[in-house]
DRENROSE-314711 format. One record per residue (C-alpha): x, y, z; residue in one letter; residue number from 1. Coordinates in steps of 0.05 Angstrom, whole numbers. Example, Ala and Ser with C-alpha at 12.3 -4.5 7.8 and 13.67 -1.06 7.14 Angstrom:
REM DRENROSE-314711
{{246 -90 156} "A" 1}
{{273 -21 143} "S" 2}
//
This chain:
REM DRENROSE-314711
{{158 -725 -545} "X" 1}
{{146 -797 -525} "X" 2}
{{220 -815 -516} "X" 3}
{{233 -759 -466} "X" 4}
{{234 -803 -404} "X" 5}
{{277 -854 -438} "X" 6}
{{335 -805 -442} "X" 7}
{{328 -772 -374} "X" 8}
{{382 -810 -338} "X" 9}
{{433 -821 -393} "X" 10}
{{477 -766 -367} "X" 11}
{{503 -700 -391} "X" 12}
{{535 -730 -453} "X" 13}
{{467 -736 -485} "X" 14}
{{443 -667 -463} "X" 15}
{{452 -606 -506} "X" 16}
{{468 -543 -466} "X" 17}
{{474 -474 -496} "X" 18}
{{529 -438 -458} "X" 19}
{{512 -369 -482} "X" 20}
{{450 -338 -513} "X" 21}
{{464 -283 -563} "X" 22}
{{464 -214 -533} "X" 23}
{{423 -186 -590} "X" 24}
{{359 -216 -564} "X" 25}
{{314 -168 -602} "X" 26}
{{339 -192 -669} "X" 27}
{{340 -264 -646} "X" 28}
{{269 -270 -622} "X" 29}
{{243 -249 -690} "X" 30}
{{276 -309 -723} "X" 31}
{{269 -359 -666} "X" 32}
{{233 -423 -685} "X" 33}
{{158 -423 -673} "X" 34}
{{160 -485 -630} "X" 35}
{{130 -499 -562} "X" 36}
{{175 -490 -502} "X" 37}
{{166 -499 -427} "X" 38}
{{171 -441 -378} "X" 39}
{{183 -452 -304} "X" 40}
{{171 -399 -251} "X" 41}
{{202 -417 -184} "X" 42}
{{183 -377 -122} "X" 43}
{{186 -387 -48} "X" 44}
{{118 -420 -44} "X" 45}
{{103 -449 -113} "X" 46}
{{133 -478 -176} "X" 47}
{{92 -462 -239} "X" 48}
{{105 -496 -305} "X" 49}
{{72 -487 -372} "X" 50}
{{78 -502 -446} "X" 51}
{{78 -437 -484} "X" 52}
{{72 -426 -559} "X" 53}
{{108 -374 -601} "X" 54}
{{51 -323 -591} "X" 55}
{{54 -327 -515} "X" 56}
{{-7 -371 -508} "X" 57}
{{-5 -422 -451} "X" 58}
{{-23 -490 -480} "X" 59}
{{-21 -526 -413} "X" 60}
{{-2 -506 -343} "X" 61}
{{17 -545 -280} "X" 62}
{{30 -519 -210} "X" 63}
{{58 -550 -146} "X" 64}
{{84 -526 -79} "X" 65}
{{157 -509 -73} "X" 66}
{{193 -562 -30} "X" 67}
{{214 -537 38} "X" 68}
{{274 -491 33} "X" 69}
{{312 -531 85} "X" 70}
{{316 -589 36} "X" 71}
{{373 -599 -13} "X" 72}
{{373 -562 -80} "X" 73}
{{365 -630 -114} "X" 74}
{{294 -635 -84} "X" 75}
{{273 -573 -122} "X" 76}
{{309 -597 -184} "X" 77}
{{271 -663 -179} "X" 78}
{{205 -624 -177} "X" 79}
{{224 -585 -239} "X" 80}
{{244 -647 -277} "X" 81}
{{179 -683 -259} "X" 82}
{{138 -624 -284} "X" 83}
{{176 -620 -350} "X" 84}
{{170 -695 -360} "X" 85}
{{96 -693 -346} "X" 86}
{{85 -637 -397} "X" 87}
{{130 -670 -448} "X" 88}
{{86 -732 -449} "X" 89}
{{33 -690 -483} "X" 90}
{{73 -636 -520} "X" 91}
{{133 -634 -566} "X" 92}
{{179 -593 -521} "X" 93}
{{241 -561 -553} "X" 94}
{{272 -523 -495} "X" 95}
{{261 -505 -422} "X" 96}
{{266 -435 -391} "X" 97}
{{273 -424 -316} "X" 98}
{{253 -359 -281} "X" 99}
{{283 -363 -211} "X" 100}
{{269 -318 -153} "X" 101}
{{342 -302 -138} "X" 102}
{{407 -275 -166} "X" 103}
{{429 -309 -230} "X" 104}
{{500 -300 -256} "X" 105}
{{516 -264 -321} "X" 106}
{{524 -329 -359} "X" 107}
{{454 -350 -337} "X" 108}
{{480 -416 -311} "X" 109}
{{483 -410 -235} "X" 110}
{{435 -384 -183} "X" 111}
{{482 -344 -139} "X" 112}
{{432 -334 -83} "X" 113}
{{358 -347 -72} "X" 114}
{{327 -319 -9} "X" 115}
{{272 -370 -5} "X" 116}
{{309 -432 -28} "X" 117}
{{373 -469 -8} "X" 118}
{{409 -446 -71} "X" 119}
{{478 -416 -61} "X" 120}
{{522 -414 -123} "X" 121}
{{479 -471 -150} "X" 122}
{{495 -494 -222} "X" 123}
{{421 -501 -238} "X" 124}
{{426 -499 -314} "X" 125}
{{477 -555 -320} "X" 126}
{{443 -596 -265} "X" 127}
{{378 -595 -304} "X" 128}
{{409 -602 -373} "X" 129}
{{444 -665 -350} "X" 130}
{{376 -696 -337} "X" 131}
{{337 -670 -397} "X" 132}
{{348 -679 -472} "X" 133}
{{331 -607 -489} "X" 134}
{{371 -544 -474} "X" 135}
{{358 -504 -411} "X" 136}
{{359 -428 -400} "X" 137}
{{361 -397 -330} "X" 138}
{{346 -324 -313} "X" 139}
{{319 -281 -256} "X" 140}
{{243 -285 -251} "X" 141}
{{234 -209 -257} "X" 142}
{{275 -210 -321} "X" 143}
{{231 -264 -351} "X" 144}
{{167 -227 -329} "X" 145}
{{193 -162 -361} "X" 146}
{{209 -198 -425} "X" 147}
{{139 -227 -428} "X" 148}
{{107 -159 -417} "X" 149}
{{151 -129 -471} "X" 150}
{{135 -184 -520} "X" 151}
{{61 -197 -506} "X" 152}
{{35 -149 -453} "X" 153}
{{35 -78 -427} "X" 154}
{{105 -61 -454} "X" 155}
{{93 -78 -527} "X" 156}
{{124 -27 -573} "X" 157}
{{168 4 -519} "X" 158}
{{243 10 -532} "X" 159}
{{262 30 -461} "X" 160}
{{222 -6 -407} "X" 161}
{{230 -16 -332} "X" 162}
{{188 -68 -296} "X" 163}
{{175 -66 -222} "X" 164}
{{147 -128 -188} "X" 165}
{{111 -116 -122} "X" 166}
{{103 -178 -81} "X" 167}
{{132 -197 -13} "X" 168}
{{188 -150 -32} "X" 169}
{{205 -110 -95} "X" 170}
{{240 -139 -156} "X" 171}
{{253 -107 -223} "X" 172}
{{283 -111 -292} "X" 173}
{{309 -64 -347} "X" 174}
{{299 -73 -421} "X" 175}
{{333 -27 -472} "X" 176}
{{326 -36 -547} "X" 177}
{{298 -105 -537} "X" 178}
{{353 -130 -492} "X" 179}
{{349 -148 -419} "X" 180}
{{401 -109 -381} "X" 181}
{{429 -156 -330} "X" 182}
{{491 -118 -309} "X" 183}
{{564 -140 -307} "X" 184}
{{550 -195 -256} "X" 185}
{{479 -211 -275} "X" 186}
{{444 -181 -214} "X" 187}
{{417 -114 -241} "X" 188}
{{346 -94 -224} "X" 189}
{{347 -104 -148} "X" 190}
{{309 -39 -140} "X" 191}
{{277 -60 -75} "X" 192}
{{342 -49 -38} "X" 193}
{{352 23 -57} "X" 194}
{{356 63 7} "X" 195}
{{298 113 11} "X" 196}
{{296 127 86} "X" 197}
{{365 130 120} "X" 198}
{{360 94 187} "X" 199}
{{290 69 170} "X" 200}
{{258 1 178} "X" 201}
{{306 -57 182} "X" 202}
{{306 -99 118} "X" 203}
{{321 -175 115} "X" 204}
{{379 -157 69} "X" 205}
{{414 -128 130} "X" 206}
{{406 -54 113} "X" 207}
{{357 -2 137} "X" 208}
{{307 40 99} "X" 209}
{{303 -2 35} "X" 210}
{{249 17 -14} "X" 211}
{{213 -50 -6} "X" 212}
{{203 -35 68} "X" 213}
{{156 21 47} "X" 214}
{{124 -3 -17} "X" 215}
{{112 -78 -19} "X" 216}
{{65 -132 5} "X" 217}
{{105 -139 69} "X" 218}
{{100 -65 82} "X" 219}
{{25 -64 70} "X" 220}
{{12 -123 117} "X" 221}
{{60 -97 170} "X" 222}
{{25 -30 175} "X" 223}
{{-45 -62 178} "X" 224}
{{-24 -111 232} "X" 225}
{{9 -57 274} "X" 226}
{{-55 -15 273} "X" 227}
{{-97 -76 289} "X" 228}
{{-50 -97 346} "X" 229}
{{-56 -27 375} "X" 230}
{{-132 -35 372} "X" 231}
{{-136 29 331} "X" 232}
{{-207 53 318} "X" 233}
{{-191 58 244} "X" 234}
{{-174 -17 243} "X" 235}
{{-242 -38 269} "X" 236}
{{-265 -64 202} "X" 237}
{{-206 -109 189} "X" 238}
{{-204 -134 262} "X" 239}
{{-277 -154 255} "X" 240}
{{-264 -189 189} "X" 241}
{{-208 -233 219} "X" 242}
{{-246 -242 285} "X" 243}
{{-188 -213 323} "X" 244}
{{-137 -262 295} "X" 245}
{{-86 -211 271} "X" 246}
{{-38 -260 236} "X" 247}
{{-95 -274 187} "X" 248}
{{-89 -203 159} "X" 249}
{{-61 -210 88} "X" 250}
{{-48 -166 28} "X" 251}
{{-107 -195 -13} "X" 252}
{{-153 -183 46} "X" 253}
{{-131 -111 52} "X" 254}
{{-143 -101 -22} "X" 255}
{{-212 -134 -17} "X" 256}
{{-233 -88 41} "X" 257}
{{-206 -27 4} "X" 258}
{{-250 -44 -55} "X" 259}
{{-309 -49 -7} "X" 260}
{{-294 21 18} "X" 261}
{{-256 9 83} "X" 262}
{{-222 76 97} "X" 263}
{{-160 48 132} "X" 264}
{{-146 -2 77} "X" 265}
{{-154 51 23} "X" 266}
{{-106 96 61} "X" 267}
{{-54 41 69} "X" 268}
{{-55 27 -6} "X" 269}
{{-48 101 -19} "X" 270}
{{13 103 26} "X" 271}
{{44 44 -10} "X" 272}
{{27 76 -77} "X" 273}
{{59 142 -57} "X" 274}
{{124 108 -37} "X" 275}
{{120 70 -103} "X" 276}
{{116 136 -140} "X" 277}
{{176 164 -103} "X" 278}
{{218 104 -122} "X" 279}
{{195 107 -195} "X" 280}
{{215 180 -198} "X" 281}
{{285 161 -173} "X" 282}
{{290 107 -226} "X" 283}
{{267 156 -280} "X" 284}
{{323 202 -260} "X" 285}
{{374 146 -267} "X" 286}
{{347 107 -327} "X" 287}
{{299 153 -365} "X" 288}
{{254 97 -392} "X" 289}
{{192 109 -434} "X" 290}
{{149 62 -393} "X" 291}
{{144 32 -324} "X" 292}
{{105 -34 -319} "X" 293}
{{79 -51 -249} "X" 294}
{{69 -125 -236} "X" 295}
{{68 -173 -178} "X" 296}
{{12 -192 -130} "X" 297}
{{4 -123 -99} "X" 298}
{{-11 -93 -167} "X" 299}
{{-79 -128 -164} "X" 300}
{{-102 -67 -125} "X" 301}
{{-104 -31 -192} "X" 302}
{{-118 44 -187} "X" 303}
{{-122 41 -111} "X" 304}
{{-47 33 -116} "X" 305}
{{-26 57 -184} "X" 306}
{{-66 122 -181} "X" 307}
{{-29 148 -120} "X" 308}
{{37 123 -151} "X" 309}
{{25 165 -214} "X" 310}
{{10 227 -171} "X" 311}
{{72 218 -128} "X" 312}
{{114 205 -190} "X" 313}
{{93 271 -221} "X" 314}
{{108 309 -156} "X" 315}
{{177 279 -147} "X" 316}
{{202 274 -219} "X" 317}
{{266 312 -230} "X" 318}
{{255 368 -280} "X" 319}
{{180 359 -277} "X" 320}
{{144 404 -327} "X" 321}
{{205 407 -372} "X" 322}
{{214 335 -394} "X" 323}
{{171 279 -422} "X" 324}
{{140 235 -370} "X" 325}
{{145 159 -374} "X" 326}
{{81 120 -379} "X" 327}
{{62 79 -317} "X" 328}
{{21 17 -334} "X" 329}
{{-4 -44 -297} "X" 330}
{{24 -110 -322} "X" 331}
{{-25 -149 -366} "X" 332}
{{-2 -221 -360} "X" 333}
{{-13 -230 -286} "X" 334}
{{23 -284 -245} "X" 335}
{{39 -323 -309} "X" 336}
{{85 -269 -336} "X" 337}
{{149 -300 -309} "X" 338}
{{131 -368 -336} "X" 339}
{{112 -341 -405} "X" 340}
{{176 -299 -409} "X" 341}
{{220 -357 -389} "X" 342}
{{189 -401 -443} "X" 343}
{{198 -347 -495} "X" 344}
{{270 -334 -478} "X" 345}
{{282 -409 -481} "X" 346}
{{258 -407 -553} "X" 347}
{{323 -370 -571} "X" 348}
{{360 -430 -543} "X" 349}
{{315 -478 -582} "X" 350}
{{339 -446 -647} "X" 351}
{{411 -465 -632} "X" 352}
{{388 -534 -610} "X" 353}
{{349 -546 -674} "X" 354}
{{407 -520 -716} "X" 355}
{{455 -568 -682} "X" 356}
{{407 -626 -691} "X" 357}
{{397 -608 -764} "X" 358}
{{472 -608 -776} "X" 359}
{{476 -676 -742} "X" 360}
{{421 -703 -787} "X" 361}
{{453 -673 -849} "X" 362}
{{520 -704 -829} "X" 363}
{{487 -771 -817} "X" 364}
{{451 -768 -884} "X" 365}
{{516 -749 -919} "X" 366}
{{553 -807 -887} "X" 367}
{{496 -854 -904} "X" 368}
{{498 -831 -976} "X" 369}
{{573 -844 -980} "X" 370}
{{563 -912 -948} "X" 371}
{{508 -930 -997} "X" 372}
{{552 -909 -1055} "X" 373}
{{610 -950 -1029} "X" 374}
{{565 -1010 -1017} "X" 375}
{{537 -1004 -1087} "X" 376}
{{607 -1001 -1117} "X" 377}
{{628 -1064 -1078} "X" 378}
{{566 -1101 -1101} "X" 379}
{{579 -1081 -1173} "X" 380}
{{651 -1105 -1168} "X" 381}
{{630 -1172 -1138} "X" 382}
{{578 -1181 -1193} "X" 383}
{{630 -1167 -1247} "X" 384}
{{678 -1217 -1217} "X" 385}
{{624 -1270 -1211} "X" 386}
{{603 -1262 -1283} "X" 387}
//
């Protein structure tokens, strides 16, 4: 798309923005154009961008650090635009999908709140669409990841799916009959802030006892650091690994030591997994899905985490023994899921964009044909008069 940069600053009048994407996404994705689109995954530490084809394959991927959250929203928007322009130099991009780590409104146009970015009621879709010549779609990053797993990963073939993303906190998404359930105001799926321990650990959201304070990357690291700070004998292995520098204890390090057989790290992952199972049982009671997909960075612990989660789920499931049990599966697409899902959802927007452009072309061709006929008539008349 060689003319992409040429149009970047011509204003919103030249940008095509789809205000609403059809609610019947399942039917739509089957007929969406098989064209490359760009997916953007925006988190607190990184912005990942990739060109994705209609089969979920990543054709090219770029990654950069997220600008400091104290900077203006435009700084992040500039970063996104630069990544899209860079990719568009080498690929024929037809739409852009954004998966943002924050609350996105029901129209998928504004980021209402992003905990790691300076976005408050930010009209992200329109701000980007005014600078790009392709349509833009914005959604929550857990929604885009769940869509990707349903389309191409661990949730294929499932009609009722719940995804849980375990990272610094807990995010989530709900898919029913091939549609992302976003709720009345667009902020459904904030499972991490269900209260599981009244009066428990204080959560950054302002409440106490939220689920993510007991089953997340933050919870895992907090417990390990507390044991290390207390110079507990069970923490000897991890203290030795970080040479006594407790702030260097991280989730990936805990997982690594657990795989090497460190008893404390194994036990910590089991604790996190058990709390995960309790929360999943609560969600099963409320939503009754056929499948839970577990994603996010903490899920890299595999059966060290998911095994205890399955056991706790069976113990706490309401009506256990008298009802079908949902399948619990690890996500298959890894950290690229949000990016792939955003690109695939953007393909639904690309269909409308292509249809609009096709109508413009057809209208232009029709007018050109009328003009040619009129010009031909005038020439014939002049020739007749001359003769």
